N, C-alpha and C positions, 0 to 999 in steps of 0.2 A: 556445527556447520560454519564454514568460513567463506567469506565473499571471495570469489576467484575471477580472474580475467581469462578464463579458458573457453574454448568452443563448447557448445552445448547442443544436445539433440532437441529439436523443436518438433512438437507433436503436429501431426497432419491436421489441417482444418477440416471441419465437418459442417453439414447443413443442420440448422436448428429447426426451421420450418419454412415452407415456401422457398424463397431464394435467400433467406438470411443465413449467413455463415458465421461460424465461430472460428477464429484463427489467432495465432500467436506470431510474434516476430521477436528477434533478438535485437536489442538496442545496446550498442557499445557505449557505456557511460564514462569510460576512463578518459575521454577527451576533455571532460570538465574536471578541473582539479578537485572540487569538493567531493565528487564521487570516488576519486582515487583514495580518499581517506578511509574507506571501509574495506578496501582490498587487503586481505591478510589478517583481518580481525575476526574474532569469534562472534557469532550471533548468540547473545546472552538472554534475550527476552523477546517474546512476541505477545502483543496485546491486541485484543479486538477493540474496535472503536464503535461504541453504541450511542446512537442518537435517541434520546427519550423525548417524544412529543408529549408534553405534559397535559395539554388540553384533551388530547385524543387517547391518553393512557396507552400509547403505542411505543414500542422500542424497536429500532431498526439497526441491523448491522450495517454500518456505513463505511467501514474501512478497517485498517489495521496499522500497527506500528511495530517495526523491527528495530531492536536496539542492539548495538555491537559493543564489544568489550572496551573500546576507546571512548564510549559515550555518544558517538554519532548514532543517529536513528533515521530510518526511512519510513515515511508515512505514505500509505496508499489510501486515497479518498475515492470512493465509488460515487461519482456524481453523474451517473448515466453514461452517455456518449463522451463526456468530458472527464472520465476517470483519469487520475494522475498519480504519479509517484513524486515525492519531494524528499530532500535530505535536509535534516535539521530545520525544517520549516513547517509550521502548523497553519500557515496563512490560508490554505485551501479550506480549512474548517470554518464555515460561515457561522457567525454568531447570530443565529436566528432567534427572534423573540418566541418564547415558549418552548424552546428546544434546549435540552441539556445534553452535552456531549461528554461521555466518560470513556476512559481506557480501562479495560479489564484484562489482567494478565492471564494468558492461557498456557505459557511456559516460562 
């Protein structure tokens, strides 16, 4: 898979329950120079981001990291309504007491 700056088909939105909807939008990232650095490079690794709540003995899938052949990586952090993507930045990963965050390769 190669990052591309081409148009894409966006799935239709749908109702989850009551009036809550799930929808997608296309965000053009190439206006920011750091995002341009992944265009044309191969995706070489995908890792799941797992938060282990030690006291609760609970593990939660909290995001993922996509690494490209030039070493740049995109991180998706699922923090509820404030879910975010970043590039070469792990600052969204909060260092919470009693929580250990690990990345596990899935490809």
